[in-house]
N, C-alpha and C positions, 0 to 999 in steps of 0.2 A: 818671683815674687807673687804675692798674695792675690788670689781669684778678688775681681774689684767688687764680685757679691759677699763677701766676708763681711761677717758684722762687724767685728774687733777694730774697723775701720772707718763704720757708720757712727755718724753725730748726728743722731736723730734730732736735737733739738734745732739745730742749723738746717738739717732739710727739711723739718714741719715749718719754722719759720719763710725758708724760699718756698715750701709748695703752699704757701697760704700768700704769697703774693704775688704768685705767678698767674699769668694772663690768660684767658681763655685762647682755644685753638682757632677760633676766627681772627682773633686780632692779631694772633701770631702768621695769622696768612694773608691776612690785611698788609700787616708791614713788611714781611716777605717780598710781597708785590710792587708798595713802594720803592724798595730797595732795588729790585727787578728792575723796576723804571726808571732808575737815577740811572742804574747802572752803562744803560746805554750812552755811549757818549753822546748822542747828537741830544738826546733829549736832558743830558746833562748839558750842554753847552745851550740848551732853550732854556731851561730852570736857569741860569747863570745869567743871561742877558735878561728875561723877565724880571727878574730882582734888581735889575736897575732902570727896567724903565716899561710902562706898559707900550706891548708894540702889534702889529696886526698881522697879516700872514705876510703879506708883501713885503715887510718891512722885515720878519724872521728870516724869509728866503734869501729876501739882498744878505742880510748879515752874515748867514750861513751856505751860502752860497746851493741852496737845493731850490726843487722846485714848491710851488707854492701849495702844490697836491701834498708831497711828501711834508711840510711843513703839516697841511690839516691833518694827514693822519695819527704822526707824533703827535700832535697836540690833543686829538682823538683819545689817543691812549692818557695824557696828561690830565683833562677833566676827566676823564671816566675816574681815575684814582683820587679826586680832588687835592691834584694840587697844581692844578690851575683852576683860575674862574677865567669868565668873559664877558662883557663890556660892548654892550650897540650903542654906536655915536650914528643916525641914518642908519647908513646903507653898510657902513665899518665895523667890523668887531676888530675888540681889541683886546689884547689878554694882557693877563700880570699872574702873580703866585698868588695863590687861593687865602694863604695868612702868613702869620709873623713864624709860624711852627716853620712851614719850609724854608723860609729865610733864613732863619736859624738853625736846619737842616744843613741849609746848603753856605752856609756861613760856618758852620762846626767842623762842616767837610772840608771845606778848605784851609784850612786853620791845620787842620792835623796832617792832609795832605802837609802843604808849604813846611810846618812845621818837622816834615820827615825830610827834606830835603834841604834844609837847615841843619841836620843836626850831620 
């Protein structure tokens, strides 16, 4: 097996094209943090239900069988990463997915997992 540094196997044009399309380290870090947040089953459930309906902390706590304080903690993480947004109505704060990008990410993730289960 040849050393991976062996220049005979380097397609310089291809490497240059990909290098030109690469995003910066800050963007890669943000994407990794997003996937890390989604990688937690509780937060994944929260994103799933918030993709269906705008809910308050109490609603989320009842749905997921968790305490309101645990829900609030997870919502802070999701809000910090701009995965969910909040809206106040009187004394109640409602949460929903931040935008269609998050909805699409969840939809495509579900398609991927469900597609693997049926294969």
